[in-house]
TORKOL-4160 file (C-alpha; in steps of 0.2 Angstrom, whole numbers, padded with zeros to 4 digits, m for minus):
269
<pt num="1" X="0694" Y="0330" Z="0709"/>
<pt num="2" X="0682" Y="0315" Z="0711"/>
<pt num="3" X="0670" Y="0318" Z="0725"/>
<pt num="4" X="0667" Y="0333" Z="0736"/>
<pt num="5" X="0655" Y="0344" Z="0746"/>
<pt num="6" X="0649" Y="0361" Z="0740"/>
<pt num="7" X="0659" Y="0370" Z="0754"/>
<pt num="8" X="0675" Y="0361" Z="0748"/>
<pt num="9" X="0673" Y="0366" Z="0730"/>
<pt num="10" X="0669" Y="0384" Z="0735"/>
<pt num="11" X="0685" Y="0385" Z="0745"/>
<pt num="12" X="0695" Y="0379" Z="0731"/>
<pt num="13" X="0687" Y="0390" Z="0718"/>
<pt num="14" X="0689" Y="0406" Z="0730"/>
<pt num="15" X="0707" Y="0403" Z="0731"/>
<pt num="16" X="0708" Y="0402" Z="0712"/>
<pt num="17" X="0698" Y="0418" Z="0710"/>
<pt num="18" X="0708" Y="0427" Z="0722"/>
<pt num="19" X="0724" Y="0423" Z="0713"/>
<pt num="20" X="0716" Y="0429" Z="0697"/>
<pt num="21" X="0711" Y="0446" Z="0705"/>
<pt num="22" X="0729" Y="0448" Z="0712"/>
<pt num="23" X="0737" Y="0444" Z="0696"/>
<pt num="24" X="0725" Y="0456" Z="0686"/>
<pt num="25" X="0729" Y="0470" Z="0699"/>
<pt num="26" X="0748" Y="0468" Z="0696"/>
<pt num="27" X="0746" Y="0468" Z="0677"/>
<pt num="28" X="0736" Y="0484" Z="0678"/>
<pt num="29" X="0749" Y="0493" Z="0689"/>
<pt num="30" X="0763" Y="0487" Z="0676"/>
<pt num="31" X="0752" Y="0493" Z="0661"/>
<pt num="32" X="0747" Y="0510" Z="0668"/>
<pt num="33" X="0761" Y="0515" Z="0680"/>
<pt num="34" X="0775" Y="0506" Z="0671"/>
<pt num="35" X="0780" Y="0498" Z="0688"/>
<pt num="36" X="0786" Y="0480" Z="0686"/>
<pt num="37" X="0781" Y="0470" Z="0701"/>
<pt num="38" X="0794" Y="0457" Z="0705"/>
<pt num="39" X="0780" Y="0445" Z="0710"/>
<pt num="40" X="0770" Y="0446" Z="0694"/>
<pt num="41" X="0765" Y="0429" Z="0688"/>
<pt num="42" X="0754" Y="0421" Z="0674"/>
<pt num="43" X="0744" Y="0406" Z="0677"/>
<pt num="44" X="0730" Y="0395" Z="0670"/>
<pt num="45" X="0721" Y="0384" Z="0682"/>
<pt num="46" X="0715" Y="0366" Z="0678"/>
<pt num="47" X="0703" Y="0356" Z="0688"/>
<pt num="48" X="0703" Y="0337" Z="0683"/>
<pt num="49" X="0686" Y="0328" Z="0687"/>
<pt num="50" X="0687" Y="0309" Z="0685"/>
<pt num="51" X="0672" Y="0298" Z="0683"/>
<pt num="52" X="0662" Y="0313" Z="0679"/>
<pt num="53" X="0647" Y="0305" Z="0669"/>
<pt num="54" X="0633" Y="0294" Z="0674"/>
<pt num="55" X="0618" Y="0287" Z="0665"/>
<pt num="56" X="0600" Y="0295" Z="0665"/>
<pt num="57" X="0584" Y="0285" Z="0664"/>
<pt num="58" X="0586" Y="0283" Z="0645"/>
<pt num="59" X="0603" Y="0276" Z="0647"/>
<pt num="60" X="0611" Y="0292" Z="0640"/>
<pt num="61" X="0628" Y="0298" Z="0647"/>
<pt num="62" X="0626" Y="0315" Z="0656"/>
<pt num="63" X="0637" Y="0324" Z="0668"/>
<pt num="64" X="0636" Y="0318" Z="0686"/>
<pt num="65" X="0628" Y="0328" Z="0700"/>
<pt num="66" X="0645" Y="0332" Z="0707"/>
<pt num="67" X="0650" Y="0340" Z="0691"/>
<pt num="68" X="0634" Y="0351" Z="0691"/>
<pt num="69" X="0638" Y="0355" Z="0709"/>
<pt num="70" X="0655" Y="0361" Z="0705"/>
<pt num="71" X="0648" Y="0372" Z="0690"/>
<pt num="72" X="0636" Y="0379" Z="0702"/>
<pt num="73" X="0650" Y="0383" Z="0715"/>
<pt num="74" X="0659" Y="0393" Z="0702"/>
<pt num="75" X="0645" Y="0407" Z="0703"/>
<pt num="76" X="0645" Y="0405" Z="0722"/>
<pt num="77" X="0663" Y="0408" Z="0724"/>
<pt num="78" X="0663" Y="0422" Z="0711"/>
<pt num="79" X="0650" Y="0431" Z="0720"/>
<pt num="80" X="0660" Y="0429" Z="0736"/>
<pt num="81" X="0676" Y="0436" Z="0729"/>
<pt num="82" X="0670" Y="0449" Z="0717"/>
<pt num="83" X="0654" Y="0454" Z="0726"/>
<pt num="84" X="0642" Y="0451" Z="0711"/>
<pt num="85" X="0629" Y="0438" Z="0708"/>
<pt num="86" X="0635" Y="0433" Z="0691"/>
<pt num="87" X="0653" Y="0436" Z="0688"/>
<pt num="88" X="0656" Y="0424" Z="0674"/>
<pt num="89" X="0648" Y="0421" Z="0657"/>
<pt num="90" X="0643" Y="0403" Z="0653"/>
<pt num="91" X="0658" Y="0392" Z="0650"/>
<pt num="92" X="0664" Y="0386" Z="0633"/>
<pt num="93" X="0660" Y="0368" Z="0631"/>
<pt num="94" X="0672" Y="0357" Z="0621"/>
<pt num="95" X="0670" Y="0338" Z="0618"/>
<pt num="96" X="0684" Y="0326" Z="0618"/>
<pt num="97" X="0686" Y="0307" Z="0616"/>
<pt num="98" X="0688" Y="0305" Z="0635"/>
<pt num="99" X="0673" Y="0317" Z="0639"/>
<pt num="100" X="0676" Y="0335" Z="0637"/>
<pt num="101" X="0680" Y="0351" Z="0647"/>
<pt num="102" X="0673" Y="0368" Z="0651"/>
<pt num="103" X="0682" Y="0384" Z="0650"/>
<pt num="104" X="0678" Y="0400" Z="0660"/>
<pt num="105" X="0686" Y="0417" Z="0656"/>
<pt num="106" X="0690" Y="0425" Z="0673"/>
<pt num="107" X="0689" Y="0443" Z="0676"/>
<pt num="108" X="0708" Y="0444" Z="0677"/>
<pt num="109" X="0709" Y="0438" Z="0659"/>
<pt num="110" X="0715" Y="0421" Z="0665"/>
<pt num="111" X="0706" Y="0404" Z="0661"/>
<pt num="112" X="0699" Y="0391" Z="0673"/>
<pt num="113" X="0697" Y="0375" Z="0664"/>
<pt num="114" X="0687" Y="0360" Z="0671"/>
<pt num="115" X="0692" Y="0344" Z="0663"/>
<pt num="116" X="0678" Y="0330" Z="0665"/>
<pt num="117" X="0683" Y="0312" Z="0660"/>
<pt num="118" X="0673" Y="0296" Z="0659"/>
<pt num="119" X="0687" Y="0286" Z="0667"/>
<pt num="120" X="0695" Y="0286" Z="0684"/>
<pt num="121" X="0713" Y="0294" Z="0686"/>
<pt num="122" X="0727" Y="0284" Z="0694"/>
<pt num="123" X="0727" Y="0296" Z="0709"/>
<pt num="124" X="0708" Y="0294" Z="0712"/>
<pt num="125" X="0710" Y="0275" Z="0711"/>
<pt num="126" X="0724" Y="0275" Z="0724"/>
<pt num="127" X="0715" Y="0286" Z="0736"/>
<pt num="128" X="0699" Y="0276" Z="0734"/>
<pt num="129" X="0708" Y="0259" Z="0737"/>
<pt num="130" X="0717" Y="0265" Z="0752"/>
<pt num="131" X="0702" Y="0272" Z="0760"/>
<pt num="132" X="0693" Y="0256" Z="0757"/>
<pt num="133" X="0707" Y="0246" Z="0765"/>
<pt num="134" X="0707" Y="0257" Z="0780"/>
<pt num="135" X="0688" Y="0255" Z="0782"/>
<pt num="136" X="0688" Y="0236" Z="0780"/>
<pt num="137" X="0704" Y="0233" Z="0791"/>
<pt num="138" X="0705" Y="0244" Z="0806"/>
<pt num="139" X="0721" Y="0237" Z="0811"/>
<pt num="140" X="0730" Y="0244" Z="0796"/>
<pt num="141" X="0739" Y="0261" Z="0797"/>
<pt num="142" X="0738" Y="0274" Z="0783"/>
<pt num="143" X="0755" Y="0270" Z="0777"/>
<pt num="144" X="0751" Y="0251" Z="0776"/>
<pt num="145" X="0735" Y="0254" Z="0766"/>
<pt num="146" X="0744" Y="0265" Z="0754"/>
<pt num="147" X="0758" Y="0253" Z="0752"/>
<pt num="148" X="0745" Y="0238" Z="0748"/>
<pt num="149" X="0736" Y="0249" Z="0736"/>
<pt num="150" X="0752" Y="0254" Z="0727"/>
<pt num="151" X="0758" Y="0236" Z="0725"/>
<pt num="152" X="0746" Y="0230" Z="0711"/>
<pt num="153" X="0749" Y="0245" Z="0700"/>
<pt num="154" X="0768" Y="0244" Z="0704"/>
<pt num="155" X="0769" Y="0226" Z="0698"/>
<pt num="156" X="0759" Y="0231" Z="0682"/>
<pt num="157" X="0771" Y="0245" Z="0679"/>
<pt num="158" X="0786" Y="0233" Z="0681"/>
<pt num="159" X="0778" Y="0220" Z="0669"/>
<pt num="160" X="0774" Y="0234" Z="0657"/>
<pt num="161" X="0792" Y="0241" Z="0657"/>
<pt num="162" X="0799" Y="0223" Z="0655"/>
<pt num="163" X="0787" Y="0220" Z="0640"/>
<pt num="164" X="0791" Y="0238" Z="0634"/>
<pt num="165" X="0810" Y="0234" Z="0634"/>
<pt num="166" X="0807" Y="0217" Z="0625"/>
<pt num="167" X="0797" Y="0226" Z="0612"/>
<pt num="168" X="0810" Y="0240" Z="0610"/>
<pt num="169" X="0823" Y="0226" Z="0607"/>
<pt num="170" X="0813" Y="0218" Z="0594"/>
<pt num="171" X="0809" Y="0235" Z="0586"/>
<pt num="172" X="0828" Y="0239" Z="0586"/>
<pt num="173" X="0832" Y="0222" Z="0578"/>
<pt num="174" X="0818" Y="0224" Z="0565"/>
<pt num="175" X="0824" Y="0242" Z="0562"/>
<pt num="176" X="0842" Y="0236" Z="0559"/>
<pt num="177" X="0836" Y="0223" Z="0547"/>
<pt num="178" X="0825" Y="0235" Z="0538"/>
<pt num="179" X="0839" Y="0248" Z="0537"/>
<pt num="180" X="0851" Y="0234" Z="0530"/>
<pt num="181" X="0838" Y="0230" Z="0517"/>
<pt num="182" X="0835" Y="0248" Z="0512"/>
<pt num="183" X="0854" Y="0250" Z="0510"/>
<pt num="184" X="0855" Y="0235" Z="0499"/>
<pt num="185" X="0841" Y="0241" Z="0488"/>
<pt num="186" X="0850" Y="0258" Z="0487"/>
<pt num="187" X="0866" Y="0250" Z="0482"/>
<pt num="188" X="0857" Y="0240" Z="0469"/>
<pt num="189" X="0849" Y="0255" Z="0462"/>
<pt num="190" X="0865" Y="0265" Z="0461"/>
<pt num="191" X="0874" Y="0250" Z="0453"/>
<pt num="192" X="0860" Y="0249" Z="0440"/>
<pt num="193" X="0860" Y="0268" Z="0437"/>
<pt num="194" X="0879" Y="0268" Z="0434"/>
<pt num="195" X="0877" Y="0253" Z="0422"/>
<pt num="196" X="0863" Y="0262" Z="0413"/>
<pt num="197" X="0874" Y="0278" Z="0412"/>
<pt num="198" X="0889" Y="0268" Z="0405"/>
<pt num="199" X="0878" Y="0260" Z="0392"/>
<pt num="200" X="0871" Y="0277" Z="0387"/>
<pt num="201" X="0889" Y="0284" Z="0386"/>
<pt num="202" X="0894" Y="0269" Z="0375"/>
<pt num="203" X="0879" Y="0271" Z="0364"/>
<pt num="204" X="0883" Y="0290" Z="0362"/>
<pt num="205" X="0901" Y="0285" Z="0357"/>
<pt num="206" X="0896" Y="0272" Z="0345"/>
<pt num="207" X="0883" Y="0284" Z="0337"/>
<pt num="208" X="0896" Y="0297" Z="0335"/>
<pt num="209" X="0908" Y="0285" Z="0326"/>
<pt num="210" X="0894" Y="0279" Z="0315"/>
<pt num="211" X="0889" Y="0297" Z="0311"/>
<pt num="212" X="0908" Y="0301" Z="0306"/>
<pt num="213" X="0908" Y="0285" Z="0295"/>
<pt num="214" X="0892" Y="0290" Z="0286"/>
<pt num="215" X="0899" Y="0308" Z="0283"/>
<pt num="216" X="0915" Y="0300" Z="0276"/>
<pt num="217" X="0905" Y="0288" Z="0265"/>
<pt num="218" X="0894" Y="0302" Z="0259"/>
<pt num="219" X="0909" Y="0313" Z="0255"/>
<pt num="220" X="0916" Y="0299" Z="0244"/>
<pt num="221" X="0900" Y="0296" Z="0235"/>
<pt num="222" X="0899" Y="0315" Z="0232"/>
<pt num="223" X="0916" Y="0315" Z="0224"/>
<pt num="224" X="0912" Y="0300" Z="0213"/>
<pt num="225" X="0896" Y="0307" Z="0208"/>
<pt num="226" X="0901" Y="0325" Z="0205"/>
<pt num="227" X="0918" Y="0323" Z="0196"/>
<pt num="228" X="0910" Y="0316" Z="0180"/>
<pt num="229" X="0897" Y="0330" Z="0181"/>
<pt num="230" X="0911" Y="0343" Z="0182"/>
<pt num="231" X="0920" Y="0336" Z="0167"/>
<pt num="232" X="0905" Y="0335" Z="0156"/>
<pt num="233" X="0901" Y="0353" Z="0161"/>
<pt num="234" X="0919" Y="0358" Z="0157"/>
<pt num="235" X="0918" Y="0350" Z="0140"/>
<pt num="236" X="0902" Y="0359" Z="0137"/>
<pt num="237" X="0910" Y="0376" Z="0141"/>
<pt num="238" X="0924" Y="0372" Z="0129"/>
<pt num="239" X="0913" Y="0367" Z="0115"/>
<pt num="240" X="0904" Y="0383" Z="0118"/>
<pt num="241" X="0920" Y="0394" Z="0119"/>
<pt num="242" X="0929" Y="0386" Z="0104"/>
<pt num="243" X="0918" Y="0393" Z="0090"/>
<pt num="244" X="0919" Y="0410" Z="0098"/>
<pt num="245" X="0938" Y="0410" Z="0099"/>
<pt num="246" X="0939" Y="0404" Z="0081"/>
<pt num="247" X="0928" Y="0417" Z="0074"/>
<pt num="248" X="0938" Y="0430" Z="0084"/>
<pt num="249" X="0954" Y="0424" Z="0077"/>
<pt num="250" X="0948" Y="0425" Z="0059"/>
<pt num="251" X="0942" Y="0443" Z="0061"/>
<pt num="252" X="0959" Y="0447" Z="0068"/>
<pt num="253" X="0968" Y="0439" Z="0053"/>
<pt num="254" X="0956" Y="0447" Z="0040"/>
<pt num="255" X="0959" Y="0464" Z="0048"/>
<pt num="256" X="0978" Y="0462" Z="0048"/>
<pt num="257" X="0978" Y="0457" Z="0030"/>
<pt num="258" X="0967" Y="0472" Z="0025"/>
<pt num="259" X="0980" Y="0483" Z="0034"/>
<pt num="260" X="0995" Y="0475" Z="0025"/>
<pt num="261" X="0986" Y="0477" Z="0008"/>
<pt num="262" X="0982" Y="0495" Z="0011"/>
<pt num="263" X="1000" Y="0498" Z="0016"/>
<pt num="264" X="1007" Y="0490" Z="0001"/>
<pt num="265" X="0996" Y="0500" Z="m0011"/>
<pt num="266" X="1001" Y="0516" Z="m0003"/>
<pt num="267" X="1019" Y="0513" Z="m0005"/>
<pt num="268" X="1018" Y="0507" Z="m0023"/>
<pt num="269" X="1011" Y="0523" Z="m0028"/>
């Protein structure tokens, strides 16, 4: 929507509100009577309003009078369909980069959304251009005026598509080059990792050999150091044992001699 009279807006809104009431009634029947209506439907209505802002005396951007006219028509159409002065609560206002939108919660639990933008939509521009051509050139037919209006944007679209194809081709080539560079980098990283793993394995093997050599060397040194010590210890033990053995032997000899003398004396008597 771009421009319109109050009656046109009311007619549009009345149709939307009747759909909402009908859908709400079908949903109520299904909920309470467990009867599924084959024509049950869900919907959310959107009204797009192009070029919906204008400047006030201070240069601030405010909604145009047509937007205010449409907002007022919401209550008029609601009163006509539902038989009440104020059917709807105030709409929820949401700001966006292109303008904003208003959201009404309808009695049937559906939503009516009014999008208001600061720019003209393509369809609005086409209709405006065709109407201007018909007004300026009375010899033109409606089909001719629409054709002339479509040609400039059509040429722009063709140029845009051609440029887009060229950009896509360039992007594809750049992507292939980037992929190849990434693959080379990955291969290089894998090769370096394998090389580092090989070096680590060699270092472990070399370390194990050195450890074995050290153990063997220590064993040899231990043998060389401990054999003399053992010999000395053995000699000390022998020195300590010999006197004891000699004393014991003497005691045995003396005892035997005493026994022999006693035996001899007994027999001589």
